[in-house]
N, C-alpha and C positions, 0 to 999 in steps of 0.2 A: 757881345760880339766875342766870337772864340778866340783863343790864342794859344800858344804852347810856350812854355819856358822852362829853364833850366831849374833843377830841384834847389828852392831858394835856401838861404843859410839857416833859417828857422826850423827846417825840416830835417838837415843833415845828420844833427848827432842822434836824434831819434832811428833814423835809418840805419846809422852805424850800429845802435844797440839791437835792432831787430835784424842785422845782418848776423851778429855773432849769438843773437838768441836762437836763430834757427839750427845752430850747431849743438845745441843743447838739449839732450833727452829728457824734457820736462815732465813732471807728473804733477797734479795737482789734487789737494786736498781741502776739503771745508770744515769748520767746527762753530756750532753756534754758541758763543761765549756771551756770560752775563756780563754787561760793563755799568750796570744801573748805578751802582756804589760809587765807582771812581767817577762818574759822569756827574752825579748829584755832588761830589765833593768838590770837583773842579769848578763847577758852575758857582760856587760859594765864594771862590777866591777873586780878589781885584787887584792886579790884572790876572784875567783867567789863564789856567795853564790848558792848551788846546790837546784834544784828544791825538792828534799826531805825534806831539811831544810824550804823551802817555803810552803809545804805542811803542814807539822807538824805545822806551826804557824798557818796557815789559818783553819785546823781543830780545833784547840786548841780555835782560837777566836770565831769560830761558837759554840763551847760547852760553853764559858761563858754566852750566851744567852739563850741556850737549855741545862737546869741540867740533861734531860735524857740521854743526850751524856756522862755524867759523873757519870751514876747510875749503879749499878751492882745487879744482882740476886743473891742471897745467897740462897743457898737451906737450909742445917742444919736441925734441928728438925722441924722449922717451916719458910716457906719460906718469905723472906723479901726482901726490896730494900734498898741499901746504896747508898746515894748521897754523893761524894767527893765534897770538897770544889772547887779544881782546877784540871785542868788535869795533868796526868801524862801518856805522850805519849810512846809508844813502837815502835820501826823501827826495821824492820827484816833485818839483815845484814848477807850477807856470807862471810865467811873467809875459807882459807886453813890452817889446822892444821895437823899436822903429816902425809901430802901426801893426805888427803881428805877433803871433803866440808864440811862445818858445816853451821848450820845455829844459829846465836846468836839473843839475843834482847836487842837493846840498849835504855837505859831509858833516858828519858827527862821530868824533873819536871817544871811544868808551863811554857810550851812553849808560850803561849799567852802573859807572860809578860817577856819573855827573847828574847833580841835583836838577829836579825838574825845573825849577826855575831858569838856570841856567839853560838848560836844553830849551825852553820857550824863548829866551833870549836870542839865542842863536838863530832860532827858526823865524822870531821876528826880522832879525837882520836879514837874511835869505829872501825873506818874503816883501819886505819893505825899504831895506836898505838899498844904497846906489848900486844898481845893476852892474855897471862897470867895474865896482870894486869887488862884488860879492863873486862874480861868475867871469872875471877877465880871461882865465885860463881856457875856459870852455868856449866863449866866444872867439878868442884868439884860434883855437883849433878848429872851430866850424869853419874858418876861412882856407883852410888848408885843402889841397887838391883831395879827391876820395881816396886816392890809391895810397897816400902818403898818411891820410888818418886811420885808414885801416891797416895800414902796414904798422903802425905806431901802437895802435891799440890791441893788434894781435901780441905784438913783443909784450906789451904791458900784461897781458891776461895768461901768456904762455911760458915766459922765461921765469921770471923772480916773482916767488909769491909773497914776498914782502912788499914789493913795490906794487903790486896787483891790490893787495889789501889797502895800501896807502893812498893809491889813485883812484881806484874804483870802488873800494869798499868791501866787506864780508857779507853784507846783506843789504837789500833794497825794499824799501818801504814806498808804496805808491796808494792813494786812494781818491775816491771820488765821493764818499759818503756824504760830504757838506751839500753835494749836489743831488743827493738820493738814489743813487746808483751804485753797482758794486761792480767790479773788474774780476770777470770770472778766472782768468789767467793772468797773472801781472806778467808783462814781457820784460824779461831780463836775462843777462848771461850769468848771473850769480848763482851760487849753490842754493841759496835760499831767497825768495823773493815772496814779500809779505804785502797782504792787502785786507781791508776790513769795510764792510758795507754800512748803510746807515742803520741807526738804532730804532728797533722796531717798539710797538707800544708795550710789549713785557720786558724792556731794557735789555734784549740781546741783540747782538750784532755779529755776522756771519765774518769769521776770520779767515782767511785764506792763506794757503802756503803752497807756492808753486817752488819745485825743488828739483835740485839735478839728480836723475835717478842712478847714476854712476858713484855718487858720493854716500848717498844711504836710501833706506828703502821706505816703504808705506809706514810700517810699526813706529819707526823712529819720527817720522813726521807726525803721526799721531800724539806721540809722546810731547813733541816740542809745542803743537797747539795746546796740548793740556797743560803744560808748563807755563806758556805765556797766559793764559787765563788764571793759573794759580799766583802769577807775579801781579796779575793786576787787583787778585783779592787779598794779597799777602802785602809784600813790601811798597808796591805802588800806592795801593791803599792807605798804608801806615804814614808813609811820607807825605801824602796830600792831607791827611788828617794832623799830622805834626806842622804843616805849613798854614793850615786854616787855624790851628789853634794859637799859633805865633801871631798871628794877624789879627785875631779877635782878643788878643790878651791885653793891649792898651787900653781898648774900649770897657773892658771888665774891670779893670784896676781903677779907671776913671770913673765908673759907676759905683764901686765900692767906696773909693773917696768922697764921691759925692754925699753917699748915704752915711759916711761916718761924720762929715762935717754938718749934715742937717742939723737944725735947732729941734730939741725933744719937745713932743707936744706935752702942754699942760692942760688940765681940767680946771 
């Protein structure tokens, strides 16, 4: 039976993002990155550190040395660029609410200086915690009329750089790798929009950066993708190794104590 209906609340926030996404001159670059090492390390942990948490940290570490990844184009009366002192990452999260699929945006402040375990704990709260607690503001925002939502969003995106970073983040990460697919061009209005695909048999994944061409060019985008891979192989892997070593230390100590207390064999 056919029917016509108003745009449901579950789609309004996504439509708002797409509305402002269309106003950004986006270019896209891809890089095949090896994540076999970090994937192997994280899978040995209990509880595991998820790939989204790992990628959030790697992207933020890259942004430490590339301030353009923390910049935002402010339209306003006179166009300007605002640089935030640290990264504010937004992760796209799907949740069911009242029988419908919703997209929400989970905020992570300064992932570059946050332990992976803490990032994972926050991610678990966004994915499994009480939805009304985690995303109350976004749910309330979706109930406003369209003209008011987009007016408020325009204000947040164009008037105050600090407010923009605090409310909408400095970059966004969205991925469907767990479902075996890639997002060719992650739609968002941020300067840097990241995604990654499923891991292939060779341990590689395709990392995607969709960026605002007004803020930087392709050479810097290529450098950003390279630095993310360097972060995965460097500080992220080191942290995972340290967490794994700390987790296995008690069992090694118990095994050593058991051996030292065992009676000596006599002939």
